[in-house]
VOPAGU-2260 file (C-alpha; in pm, 1 decimal, decimal comma):
REM VOPAGU-2260
SITE   aa  ch    i         X         Y         Z
SITE  UNK   A    0    1883,5   -5821,9   -3887,0
SITE  UNK   A    1    1586,6   -5956,4   -3719,8
SITE  UNK   A    2    1292,6   -6054,9   -3961,5
SITE  UNK   A    3     967,1   -5856,8   -3837,7
SITE  UNK   A    4     641,7   -6045,5   -3829,7
SITE  UNK   A    5     302,1   -5892,8   -3738,7
SITE  UNK   A    6     -12,4   -6117,4   -3622,5
SITE  UNK   A    7    -317,8   -5922,1   -3695,8
SITE  UNK   A    8    -684,8   -6046,5   -3508,6
SITE  UNK   A    9   -1018,9   -5895,0   -3463,2
SITE  UNK   A   10   -1061,9   -5903,7   -3113,9
SITE  UNK   A   11   -1427,1   -5713,1   -3100,1
SITE  UNK   A   12   -1606,4   -5902,0   -2823,9
SITE  UNK   A   13   -1308,2   -6034,9   -2673,4
SITE  UNK   A   14   -1143,1   -5739,6   -2498,7
SITE  UNK   A   15   -1228,1   -5848,6   -2117,9
SITE  UNK   A   16   -1032,6   -6185,3   -2166,8
SITE  UNK   A   17    -719,2   -6120,9   -1888,7
SITE  UNK   A   18    -480,3   -6284,9   -2144,2
SITE  UNK   A   19    -113,4   -6169,0   -1951,5
SITE  UNK   A   20     -58,1   -6484,8   -1849,9
SITE  UNK   A   21    -118,5   -6674,6   -2172,3
SITE  UNK   A   22     111,5   -6922,4   -2172,6
SITE  UNK   A   23      -3,4   -7067,4   -1839,7
SITE  UNK   A   24    -337,4   -7181,4   -2012,5
SITE  UNK   A   25    -645,0   -7088,7   -2236,8
SITE  UNK   A   26    -838,6   -6826,0   -2023,0
SITE  UNK   A   27   -1155,9   -6924,4   -2216,0
SITE  UNK   A   28   -1110,9   -6807,4   -2553,7
SITE  UNK   A   29   -1214,7   -6979,3   -2873,8
SITE  UNK   A   30    -938,3   -7181,0   -3029,2
SITE  UNK   A   31    -865,4   -6951,3   -3299,6
SITE  UNK   A   32    -805,0   -6653,6   -3097,2
SITE  UNK   A   33    -632,3   -6883,2   -2828,2
SITE  UNK   A   34    -338,3   -6963,2   -3096,2
SITE  UNK   A   35    -356,7   -6648,2   -3212,8
SITE  UNK   A   36    -261,1   -6518,5   -2859,4
SITE  UNK   A   37     -54,5   -6800,1   -2786,5
SITE  UNK   A   38     170,2   -6808,0   -3095,0
SITE  UNK   A   39     266,9   -6452,5   -3100,3
SITE  UNK   A   40     361,0   -6482,5   -2699,7
SITE  UNK   A   41     531,2   -6755,6   -2802,2
SITE  UNK   A   42     747,0   -6666,0   -3098,4
SITE  UNK   A   43     799,5   -6351,2   -2920,0
SITE  UNK   A   44     918,0   -6468,2   -2611,9
SITE  UNK   A   45    1180,9   -6654,7   -2768,7
SITE  UNK   A   46    1574,5   -6576,3   -2930,1
SITE  UNK   A   47    1500,7   -6656,3   -3270,0
SITE  UNK   A   48    1578,7   -6355,9   -3497,4
SITE  UNK   A   49    1207,3   -6293,0   -3511,0
SITE  UNK   A   50    1028,7   -5917,3   -3402,0
SITE  UNK   A   51     663,7   -6005,6   -3324,8
SITE  UNK   A   52     380,4   -5702,5   -3337,9
SITE  UNK   A   53      65,1   -5782,6   -3256,4
SITE  UNK   A   54    -220,1   -5605,8   -3387,4
SITE  UNK   A   55    -549,1   -5565,1   -3283,5
SITE  UNK   A   56    -825,5   -5402,3   -3305,7
SITE  UNK   A   57    -975,3   -5297,3   -2927,0
SITE  UNK   A   58    -758,0   -5302,3   -2635,6
SITE  UNK   A   59    -686,0   -5566,7   -2481,0
SITE  UNK   A   60    -443,1   -5732,0   -2190,0
SITE  UNK   A   61    -156,0   -5906,4   -2315,3
SITE  UNK   A   62     217,4   -6029,7   -2192,6
SITE  UNK   A   63     471,5   -5746,9   -2115,5
SITE  UNK   A   64     676,9   -5885,1   -2368,3
SITE  UNK   A   65     440,6   -5916,1   -2674,1
SITE  UNK   A   66     435,4   -5595,0   -2878,8
SITE  UNK   A   67      82,7   -5489,1   -2973,1
SITE  UNK   A   68     -96,4   -5167,3   -3151,6
SITE  UNK   A   69    -455,0   -5137,2   -3203,2
SITE  UNK   A   70    -576,8   -5128,8   -3607,2
SITE  UNK   A   71    -906,2   -5061,7   -3775,4
SITE  UNK   A   72    -921,7   -5349,4   -3974,7
SITE  UNK   A   73    -686,6   -5562,2   -4209,0
SITE  UNK   A   74    -638,6   -5252,5   -4483,5
SITE  UNK   A   75    -502,6   -5051,3   -4172,6
SITE  UNK   A   76    -303,6   -5336,9   -4028,4
SITE  UNK   A   77    -152,6   -5390,4   -4422,8
SITE  UNK   A   78    -106,4   -4976,1   -4472,4
SITE  UNK   A   79     153,2   -4991,3   -4055,7
SITE  UNK   A   80     345,2   -5298,3   -4133,2
SITE  UNK   A   81     418,8   -5129,5   -4490,6
SITE  UNK   A   82     496,7   -4825,2   -4294,4
SITE  UNK   A   83     759,4   -5003,8   -4014,7
SITE  UNK   A   84     887,7   -5229,3   -4287,3
SITE  UNK   A   85     710,1   -5561,8   -4177,5
SITE  UNK   A   86     782,6   -5811,4   -4419,5
SITE  UNK   A   87     501,1   -6070,0   -4322,4
SITE  UNK   A   88     140,1   -6032,4   -4231,8
SITE  UNK   A   89     -65,2   -6408,6   -4026,2
SITE  UNK   A   90    -443,1   -6321,5   -4069,6
SITE  UNK   A   91    -713,9   -6552,0   -4006,6
SITE  UNK   A   92    -895,5   -6677,6   -4307,7
SITE  UNK   A   93   -1187,1   -6501,4   -4377,0
SITE  UNK   A   94   -1402,0   -6449,7   -4677,1
SITE  UNK   A   95   -1433,3   -6068,9   -4632,1
SITE  UNK   A   96   -1068,5   -6116,3   -4785,0
SITE  UNK   A   97   -1250,6   -6072,8   -5140,0
SITE  UNK   A   98   -1307,2   -5728,5   -5110,4
SITE  UNK   A   99   -1064,1   -5580,1   -4886,7
SITE  UNK   A  100    -782,5   -5717,8   -5088,4
SITE  UNK   A  101    -883,7   -5637,7   -5434,9
SITE  UNK   A  102    -831,9   -5276,0   -5306,7
SITE  UNK   A  103    -520,2   -5360,8   -5115,9
SITE  UNK   A  104    -207,1   -5176,2   -5266,0
SITE  UNK   A  105      94,3   -5311,9   -5033,2
SITE  UNK   A  106     378,5   -5522,4   -5095,2
SITE  UNK   A  107     344,1   -5716,8   -4713,1
SITE  UNK   A  108     292,0   -6074,7   -4776,1
SITE  UNK   A  109      10,5   -6193,7   -4617,0
SITE  UNK   A  110     -29,4   -6554,9   -4496,3
SITE  UNK   A  111    -360,6   -6647,5   -4468,6
SITE  UNK   A  112    -390,5   -6877,2   -4107,7
SITE  UNK   A  113    -703,8   -7108,2   -4204,7
SITE  UNK   A  114    -829,2   -7236,6   -3886,1
SITE  UNK   A  115   -1141,0   -7297,9   -4114,0
SITE  UNK   A  116   -1186,4   -7495,3   -4381,0
SITE  UNK   A  117   -1170,9   -7261,7   -4685,5
SITE  UNK   A  118   -1429,5   -7242,3   -4956,1
SITE  UNK   A  119   -1395,2   -7300,8   -5328,4
SITE  UNK   A  120   -1444,9   -6946,1   -5446,4
SITE  UNK   A  121   -1203,6   -6841,5   -5149,6
SITE  UNK   A  122    -964,8   -7080,7   -5269,9
SITE  UNK   A  123    -964,1   -6965,4   -5609,0
SITE  UNK   A  124    -916,7   -6600,7   -5492,6
SITE  UNK   A  125    -601,5   -6679,8   -5305,6
SITE  UNK   A  126    -449,8   -6872,8   -5535,7
SITE  UNK   A  127    -440,8   -6586,0   -5807,1
SITE  UNK   A  128    -391,5   -6317,3   -5534,2
SITE  UNK   A  129     -50,9   -6185,5   -5570,8
SITE  UNK   A  130     -33,1   -6008,9   -5148,1
SITE  UNK   A  131    -122,9   -6371,9   -5044,3
SITE  UNK   A  132     181,3   -6539,0   -5004,6
SITE  UNK   A  133      89,2   -6897,7   -4828,7
SITE  UNK   A  134    -231,2   -7091,4   -4682,9
SITE  UNK   A  135    -114,7   -7264,6   -4344,1
SITE  UNK   A  136    -378,4   -7504,4   -4261,7
SITE  UNK   A  137    -345,1   -7652,0   -3896,9
SITE  UNK   A  138    -341,5   -7947,6   -3992,6
SITE  UNK   A  139    -227,0   -8213,0   -4289,4
SITE  UNK   A  140    -527,5   -8348,6   -4324,0
SITE  UNK   A  141    -702,3   -8040,2   -4377,3
SITE  UNK   A  142    -461,6   -7906,6   -4654,5
SITE  UNK   A  143    -499,7   -8272,0   -4839,0
SITE  UNK   A  144    -891,1   -8169,9   -4890,3
SITE  UNK   A  145    -801,3   -7964,9   -5195,9
SITE  UNK   A  146    -472,7   -8151,3   -5311,5
SITE  UNK   A  147    -635,8   -8094,8   -5696,8
SITE  UNK   A  148    -683,6   -7715,2   -5647,2
SITE  UNK   A  149    -427,2   -7511,1   -5759,5
SITE  UNK   A  150    -471,2   -7308,8   -5407,8
SITE  UNK   A  151    -277,7   -7611,8   -5302,2
SITE  UNK   A  152      75,3   -7477,9   -5475,2
SITE  UNK   A  153      52,0   -7199,2   -5161,9
SITE  UNK   A  154     -15,5   -7437,5   -4917,0
SITE  UNK   A  155     136,9   -7585,3   -4609,8
SITE  UNK   A  156      81,5   -7687,9   -4254,0
SITE  UNK   A  157     154,4   -7644,2   -3904,4
SITE  UNK   A  158     -26,8   -7799,4   -3606,1
SITE  UNK   A  159    -185,5   -7614,4   -3358,3
SITE  UNK   A  160       7,4   -7650,6   -3029,8
SITE  UNK   A  161     -69,3   -7727,2   -2640,9
SITE  UNK   A  162     149,5   -7664,3   -2349,4
SITE  UNK   A  163     275,2   -8053,8   -2237,0
SITE  UNK   A  164     439,7   -7947,6   -1947,1
SITE  UNK   A  165     193,5   -7977,9   -1732,4
SITE  UNK   A  166     182,6   -8286,2   -1745,3
SITE  UNK   A  167     466,6   -8384,5   -1484,6
SITE  UNK   A  168     659,2   -8704,4   -1478,8
SITE  UNK   A  169     424,8   -8819,2   -1139,2
SITE  UNK   A  170     121,8   -8748,0   -1329,5
SITE  UNK   A  171     188,6   -8929,1   -1656,3
SITE  UNK   A  172     261,1   -9203,7   -1434,1
SITE  UNK   A  173     -39,8   -9222,6   -1209,0
SITE  UNK   A  174    -243,1   -9160,6   -1526,7
SITE  UNK   A  175    -148,0   -9456,1   -1682,7
SITE  UNK   A  176    -203,6   -9623,9   -1384,0
SITE  UNK   A  177    -534,9   -9517,8   -1226,3
SITE  UNK   A  178    -690,9   -9509,7   -1570,8
SITE  UNK   A  179    -918,4   -9845,5   -1469,2
SITE  UNK   A  180   -1063,1   -9673,3   -1196,4
SITE  UNK   A  181   -1156,3   -9326,6   -1309,0
SITE  UNK   A  182   -1555,9   -9310,4   -1323,6
SITE  UNK   A  183   -1793,7   -9291,1   -1667,6
SITE  UNK   A  184   -1732,6   -8934,0   -1673,0
SITE  UNK   A  185   -1766,0   -8791,5   -2028,5
SITE  UNK   A  186   -1655,4   -8421,6   -2077,8
SITE  UNK   A  187   -1762,2   -8223,8   -2419,1
SITE  UNK   A  188   -1557,1   -7835,7   -2406,2
SITE  UNK   A  189   -1611,9   -7600,3   -2701,8
SITE  UNK   A  190   -1872,3   -7329,6   -2807,8
SITE  UNK   A  191   -2197,5   -7426,5   -2794,9
SITE  UNK   A  192   -2336,0   -7389,5   -3132,4
SITE  UNK   A  193   -2521,5   -7536,2   -3414,5
SITE  UNK   A  194   -2188,6   -7650,4   -3610,1
SITE  UNK   A  195   -2011,5   -7812,1   -3338,6
SITE  UNK   A  196   -2273,0   -8041,6   -3270,4
SITE  UNK   A  197   -2339,5   -8078,5   -2884,4
SITE  UNK   A  198   -2704,4   -8199,7   -2944,3
SITE  UNK   A  199   -2534,6   -8478,8   -3140,2
SITE  UNK   A  200   -2449,5   -8626,6   -2830,1
SITE  UNK   A  201   -2714,0   -8483,6   -2597,0
SITE  UNK   A  202   -2982,7   -8717,9   -2824,1
SITE  UNK   A  203   -2818,0   -8999,6   -2761,0
SITE  UNK   A  204   -2742,3   -8929,2   -2374,6
SITE  UNK   A  205   -3039,5   -9113,6   -2260,0
SITE  UNK   A  206   -2936,0   -9422,5   -2427,0
SITE  UNK   A  207   -2620,0   -9409,1   -2278,8
SITE  UNK   A  208   -2756,8   -9416,6   -1964,9
SITE  UNK   A  209   -2946,4   -9722,6   -2040,1
SITE  UNK   A  210   -2608,6   -9947,1   -2102,7
SITE  UNK   A  211   -2422,1   -9765,6   -1841,1
SITE  UNK   A  212   -2653,7   -9650,8   -1622,2
SITE  UNK   A  213   -2332,2   -9403,1   -1379,6
SITE  UNK   A  214   -2252,1   -9239,2   -1656,0
SITE  UNK   A  215   -2208,3   -8836,6   -1606,2
SITE  UNK   A  216   -2199,9   -8570,7   -1880,9
SITE  UNK   A  217   -1948,0   -8243,9   -1799,2
SITE  UNK   A  218   -2054,2   -7963,3   -2117,2
SITE  UNK   A  219   -1731,1   -7735,6   -2047,9
SITE  UNK   A  220   -1798,3   -7387,9   -2263,7
SITE  UNK   A  221   -2114,4   -7232,1   -2417,6
SITE  UNK   A  222   -2296,9   -6998,0   -2698,0
SITE  UNK   A  223   -2082,3   -6702,0   -2589,3
SITE  UNK   A  224   -1707,2   -6884,1   -2630,8
SITE  UNK   A  225   -1630,3   -6699,2   -2943,4
SITE  UNK   A  226   -1743,3   -6343,8   -2762,8
SITE  UNK   A  227   -2003,6   -6150,7   -2982,1
SITE  UNK   A  228   -2266,0   -6123,9   -2661,2
SITE  UNK   A  229   -2498,1   -6314,9   -2792,0
SITE  UNK   A  230   -2806,6   -6367,7   -2647,1
SITE  UNK   A  231   -2853,1   -6712,1   -2424,3
SITE  UNK   A  232   -3101,7   -6878,1   -2336,4
SITE  UNK   A  233   -3241,4   -6974,7   -1977,1
SITE  UNK   A  234   -2944,1   -7238,0   -1918,1
SITE  UNK   A  235   -2700,6   -6999,8   -2004,3
SITE  UNK   A  236   -2594,9   -7260,9   -2246,2
SITE  UNK   A  237   -2697,7   -7077,9   -2583,2
SITE  UNK   A  238   -2876,8   -6890,6   -2822,9
SITE  UNK   A  239   -3242,8   -6996,3   -2725,7
SITE  UNK   A  240   -3384,6   -7194,7   -3024,4
SITE  UNK   A  241   -3053,6   -7396,5   -3020,2
SITE  UNK   A  242   -3011,1   -7438,5   -2632,0
SITE  UNK   A  243   -3413,8   -7598,6   -2639,3
SITE  UNK   A  244   -3262,8   -7826,3   -2936,7
SITE  UNK   A  245   -2952,2   -7955,7   -2694,4
SITE  UNK   A  246   -3149,5   -8000,8   -2411,1
SITE  UNK   A  247   -3461,7   -8109,9   -2464,0
SITE  UNK   A  248   -3316,9   -8493,5   -2454,2
SITE  UNK   A  249   -3180,0   -8393,9   -2157,5
SITE  UNK   A  250   -3434,9   -8209,1   -1956,6
SITE  UNK   A  251   -3721,4   -8409,7   -1731,5
SITE  UNK   A  252   -4003,8   -8206,5   -1553,5
SITE  UNK   A  253   -3833,6   -7874,5   -1621,8
SITE  UNK   A  254   -3514,3   -7998,8   -1439,2
SITE  UNK   A  255   -3199,8   -8140,0   -1583,2
SITE  UNK   A  256   -3118,5   -8522,6   -1551,6
SITE  UNK   A  257   -2861,3   -8558,6   -1269,8
SITE  UNK   A  258   -2616,9   -8709,7   -1487,1
SITE  UNK   A  259   -2580,2   -8366,4   -1684,7
SITE  UNK   A  260   -2316,3   -8105,2   -1549,3
SITE  UNK   A  261   -2390,6   -7725,9   -1729,8
SITE  UNK   A  262   -2041,0   -7586,8   -1639,3
SITE  UNK   A  263   -1999,3   -7311,2   -1830,9
SITE  UNK   A  264   -1713,9   -7122,4   -1964,6
SITE  UNK   A  265   -1409,8   -7268,1   -1776,2
SITE  UNK   A  266    -992,7   -7214,2   -1865,5
SITE  UNK   A  267    -640,0   -7299,4   -1671,4
SITE  UNK   A  268    -614,9   -7535,5   -1430,6
SITE  UNK   A  269   -1013,0   -7553,7   -1325,5
SITE  UNK   A  270   -1043,0   -7726,3   -1711,1
SITE  UNK   A  271    -761,0   -7946,5   -1697,6
SITE  UNK   A  272    -834,6   -8088,2   -1355,2
SITE  UNK   A  273   -1208,9   -8173,4   -1474,7
SITE  UNK   A  274   -1023,8   -8340,6   -1775,4
SITE  UNK   A  275    -855,8   -8585,5   -1548,0
SITE  UNK   A  276   -1120,0   -8713,5   -1370,8
SITE  UNK   A  277   -1261,6   -8789,6   -1749,1
SITE  UNK   A  278   -1293,0   -9109,6   -1905,3
SITE  UNK   A  279   -1381,0   -9014,1   -2246,4
SITE  UNK   A  280   -1419,2   -8694,5   -2446,0
SITE  UNK   A  281   -1658,0   -8592,5   -2710,1
SITE  UNK   A  282   -1543,9   -8233,9   -2941,4
SITE  UNK   A  283   -1759,6   -8157,9   -3161,2
SITE  UNK   A  284   -1931,0   -8506,9   -3210,5
SITE  UNK   A  285   -2068,7   -8400,4   -3618,0
SITE  UNK   A  286   -1688,9   -8318,0   -3674,3
SITE  UNK   A  287   -1806,6   -8116,8   -3945,6
SITE  UNK   A  288   -1566,2   -7753,4   -3839,0
SITE  UNK   A  289   -1300,6   -7955,2   -3680,8
SITE  UNK   A  290    -983,8   -7890,5   -3872,4
SITE  UNK   A  291    -769,0   -7982,7   -3578,4
SITE  UNK   A  292    -961,1   -8007,3   -3261,6
SITE  UNK   A  293    -707,2   -7846,7   -2959,9
SITE  UNK   A  294    -967,0   -7969,1   -2656,2
SITE  UNK   A  295    -917,8   -8296,1   -2826,2
SITE  UNK   A  296    -562,3   -8262,8   -2744,1
SITE  UNK   A  297    -618,5   -8145,0   -2388,4
SITE  UNK   A  298    -836,3   -8459,1   -2327,4
SITE  UNK   A  299    -596,6   -8698,4   -2446,6
SITE  UNK   A  300    -334,7   -8520,2   -2267,1
SITE  UNK   A  301    -513,7   -8511,7   -1933,9
SITE  UNK   A  302    -545,9   -8926,5   -1988,2
SITE  UNK   A  303    -922,6   -8927,3   -2139,2
SITE  UNK   A  304    -995,8   -9183,1   -2418,6
SITE  UNK   A  305   -1189,9   -9013,0   -2729,2
SITE  UNK   A  306   -1494,5   -9100,1   -2874,1
SITE  UNK   A  307   -1615,9   -8911,4   -3166,7
SITE  UNK   A  308   -1702,8   -8880,5   -3592,7
SITE  UNK   A  309   -1453,2   -8942,4   -3847,0
SITE  UNK   A  310   -1319,9   -8604,7   -4007,3
SITE  UNK   A  311    -944,1   -8430,3   -4117,3
SITE  UNK   A  312    -890,9   -8287,8   -3759,9
SITE  UNK   A  313    -927,3   -8585,9   -3583,9
SITE  UNK   A  314    -702,1   -8775,6   -3827,3
SITE  UNK   A  315    -441,5   -8581,5   -3722,1
SITE  UNK   A  316    -488,3   -8557,7   -3343,5
SITE  UNK   A  317    -709,4   -8838,8   -3262,7
SITE  UNK   A  318    -431,5   -9159,1   -3139,8
SITE  UNK   A  319    -635,7   -9283,6   -2778,9
SITE  UNK   A  320    -987,5   -9331,7   -2849,2
SITE  UNK   A  321   -1247,3   -9443,7   -3154,3
SITE  UNK   A  322   -1344,7   -9243,4   -3485,2
SITE  UNK   A  323   -1699,8   -9386,5   -3614,9
SITE  UNK   A  324   -1798,5   -9308,3   -3929,5
SITE  UNK   A  325   -2201,5   -9234,8   -3925,6
SITE  UNK   A  326   -2390,2   -9017,9   -3647,6
SITE  UNK   A  327   -2611,0   -9313,0   -3579,0
SITE  UNK   A  328   -2284,1   -9489,2   -3431,3
SITE  UNK   A  329   -2211,6   -9191,8   -3154,9
SITE  UNK   A  330   -2400,3   -9390,3   -2895,2
SITE  UNK   A  331   -2209,9   -9750,6   -2927,7
SITE  UNK   A  332   -1889,1   -9575,7   -3029,6
SITE  UNK   A  333   -1879,8   -9373,4   -2646,1
SITE  UNK   A  334   -2020,1   -9666,6   -2471,4
SITE  UNK   A  335   -1760,0   -9881,7   -2595,1
SITE  UNK   A  336   -1514,9   -9613,9   -2516,4
SITE  UNK   A  337   -1641,4   -9612,3   -2112,2
SITE  UNK   A  338   -1649,0   -9978,8   -2104,6
SITE  UNK   A  339   -1288,9   -9987,0   -2235,8
SITE  UNK   A  340   -1046,6  -10112,2   -1958,1
SITE  UNK   A  341    -660,0   -9985,1   -2083,1
SITE  UNK   A  342    -573,2   -9684,0   -2224,1
SITE  UNK   A  343    -278,6   -9623,3   -2491,5
SITE  UNK   A  344    -198,1   -9293,6   -2254,2
SITE  UNK   A  345     187,6   -9330,1   -2308,8
SITE  UNK   A  346     249,8   -9343,5   -2635,6
SITE  UNK   A  347      -0,4   -9124,2   -2710,0
SITE  UNK   A  348     124,3   -8877,0   -2510,7
SITE  UNK   A  349     507,7   -8926,1   -2630,9
SITE  UNK   A  350     333,1   -8855,4   -2994,8
SITE  UNK   A  351     136,5   -8494,7   -2914,8
SITE  UNK   A  352     509,3   -8409,0   -2746,2
SITE  UNK   A  353     632,9   -8469,0   -3071,8
SITE  UNK   A  354     435,1   -8278,8   -3339,1
SITE  UNK   A  355     220,0   -8051,2   -3091,4
SITE  UNK   A  356     391,8   -7933,3   -2789,2
SITE  UNK   A  357     479,5   -7550,2   -2781,4
SITE  UNK   A  358     837,5   -7607,7   -2886,7
SITE  UNK   A  359     776,8   -7776,5   -3171,0
SITE  UNK   A  360     544,5   -7578,7   -3295,8
SITE  UNK   A  361     710,6   -7285,7   -3250,7
SITE  UNK   A  362    1023,1   -7418,4   -3439,6
SITE  UNK   A  363     767,1   -7485,0   -3760,0
SITE  UNK   A  364     634,4   -7124,1   -3724,4
SITE  UNK   A  365    1048,2   -7021,5   -3700,5
SITE  UNK   A  366    1137,4   -7228,4   -3966,0
SITE  UNK   A  367     865,1   -7079,2   -4212,1
SITE  UNK   A  368     968,6   -6714,0   -4144,8
SITE  UNK   A  369    1307,8   -6771,8   -4137,8
SITE  UNK   A  370    1369,9   -7052,9   -4412,7
SITE  UNK   A  371    1108,1   -7139,6   -4623,8
SITE  UNK   A  372     946,0   -6794,6   -4691,9
SITE  UNK   A  373    1256,3   -6607,4   -4778,9
SITE  UNK   A  374    1385,6   -6917,7   -5025,0
SITE  UNK   A  375    1084,9   -6958,8   -5150,7
SITE  UNK   A  376     966,9   -7279,1   -5064,0
SITE  UNK   A  377     715,9   -7530,3   -4844,1
SITE  UNK   A  378     837,3   -7632,0   -4488,7
SITE  UNK   A  379     651,7   -8008,2   -4650,7
SITE  UNK   A  380     723,1   -8158,2   -4925,3
SITE  UNK   A  381     463,9   -8315,1   -5133,2
SITE  UNK   A  382     403,2   -8596,6   -4897,0
SITE  UNK   A  383     245,9   -8938,2   -4951,4
SITE  UNK   A  384     -73,5   -8978,6   -4888,2
SITE  UNK   A  385    -184,3   -9079,4   -4543,1
SITE  UNK   A  386    -555,2   -9222,1   -4577,1
SITE  UNK   A  387    -609,6   -9177,4   -4928,4
SITE  UNK   A  388    -895,0   -9306,2   -4924,2
SITE  UNK   A  389   -1045,7   -9074,1   -4726,3
SITE  UNK   A  390   -1262,4   -8804,1   -4870,9
SITE  UNK   A  391   -1128,3   -8944,6   -5239,5
SITE  UNK   A  392    -732,1   -8855,2   -5133,2
SITE  UNK   A  393    -614,0   -9119,4   -5413,6
SITE  UNK   A  394    -787,7   -8923,1   -5650,5
SITE  UNK   A  395    -761,1   -8582,5   -5562,0
SITE  UNK   A  396    -348,1   -8682,6   -5595,6
SITE  UNK   A  397    -384,8   -8837,5   -5950,6
SITE  UNK   A  398    -543,4   -8532,0   -6065,8
SITE  UNK   A  399    -329,6   -8322,5   -5841,6
SITE  UNK   A  400     -29,9   -8490,5   -6123,0
SITE  UNK   A  401    -208,6   -8427,8   -6434,9
SITE  UNK   A  402    -265,5   -8050,8   -6406,4
SITE  UNK   A  403      69,3   -7990,8   -6258,5
SITE  UNK   A  404     229,2   -8179,1   -6621,0
SITE  UNK   A  405     -26,2   -7921,1   -6788,3
SITE  UNK   A  406     -90,5   -7645,7   -6557,9
SITE  UNK   A  407    -398,7   -7532,2   -6835,0
SITE  UNK   A  408    -583,7   -7829,7   -6711,8
SITE  UNK   A  409    -632,5   -7672,9   -6403,7
SITE  UNK   A  410    -875,3   -7428,5   -6540,4
SITE  UNK   A  411   -1012,8   -7729,3   -6752,3
SITE  UNK   A  412   -1117,1   -7974,7   -6507,3
SITE  UNK   A  413   -1275,2   -7964,4   -6158,4
SITE  UNK   A  414   -1171,5   -8037,0   -5797,8
SITE  UNK   A  415   -1330,0   -8354,6   -5712,7
SITE  UNK   A  416   -1517,7   -8185,8   -5437,3
SITE  UNK   A  417   -1720,8   -7990,7   -5712,7
SITE  UNK   A  418   -1818,6   -8317,0   -5888,7
SITE  UNK   A  419   -1926,7   -8472,0   -5587,2
SITE  UNK   A  420   -2091,8   -8118,9   -5468,8
SITE  UNK   A  421   -2285,8   -8149,5   -5784,6
SITE  UNK   A  422   -2355,9   -8522,2   -5807,5
SITE  UNK   A  423   -2537,0   -8448,1   -5461,3
SITE  UNK   A  424   -2709,5   -8168,2   -5582,2
SITE  UNK   A  425   -2846,9   -8361,0   -5866,9
SITE  UNK   A  426   -2962,7   -8695,7   -5658,0
SITE  UNK   A  427   -3117,9   -8433,3   -5392,9
SITE  UNK   A  428   -3361,0   -8278,8   -5684,5
SITE  UNK   A  429   -3433,2   -8645,1   -5859,5
């Protein structure tokens, strides 16, 4: 008997994307949409004993092997799953779940796929919501952020995936050999919205040019990457106010600096070819929203070194490059990476293949549905802490152990993060 699973994704604004060849690369979607479509297709295309249905709110163009269905929203998706005997429904993290699921009457088990950091109030809600079976984070570091919260009991992680097959043996040898000869090109990929921090990169670009005069900056993406048809500014880069903030440092006399190139939304082979020419990738310079960062993996896959701010996602994914602790260090970090003559490409590629390949990630999802969930256990045991001093994790782990010994402590003692939130609020008012 096949295990029946559905993935639900609200695809308003994304219906125009042709995803029929999703297995050949991202057609220009944001990371969350791409992963929902990609993983659903990946599982549906394998002989694994799982029947997959992709439920969306709008018509879309998807691979023929992927069974699809249009529903009005999450409650309708849950009802449809119940009617069809689908046991598990995967849906993305949303603040709206508090109102939607409070009214839900269903025996369908929800798997909340957390591509974003979960707020404290949502962690509280998910921890006590009976229809939420599991919170799946996209990285170990993301999950470790709330080790001392009771929602940790329901939590696990599965990394996002990339197609490592795009790197042929010939390309692998060539990338390692020719890295020294790459031009001083810097790439940014992603949505151009305040949370992604492109303004931090353009703000320091003139300083970078002072030290590396032949440096060039390629910006791939714009404010419409996540859909929704936002109004973009005259440069078609971002919403007008944010576009001005991003471009003021790199515009002179109404013209872009010759070293800055706006590429728009780029996908597939064109994106990979641009990355093969880059020496340094700067994904999300703020690091504020990064739970994983597919673009950081893609940059390294094509041989670029990474320069960005230390954050949970990059601690999981960055092996070839340098991370800094403050935004003030960003310019120096990028310059150091541009001038770095060596690369850790071979060992980085091996790590990417082991942890983030389509095969590795598909096996984790299959193990989740076929073994872990039916048997009431987790994919990963509670592991020793990695990076224990990052975000006070060593104290979170101690507190988690105390709370597990005496369950009532979850109600009595706040999380470490809440303590620091209150502390910062008091300091701001002082």
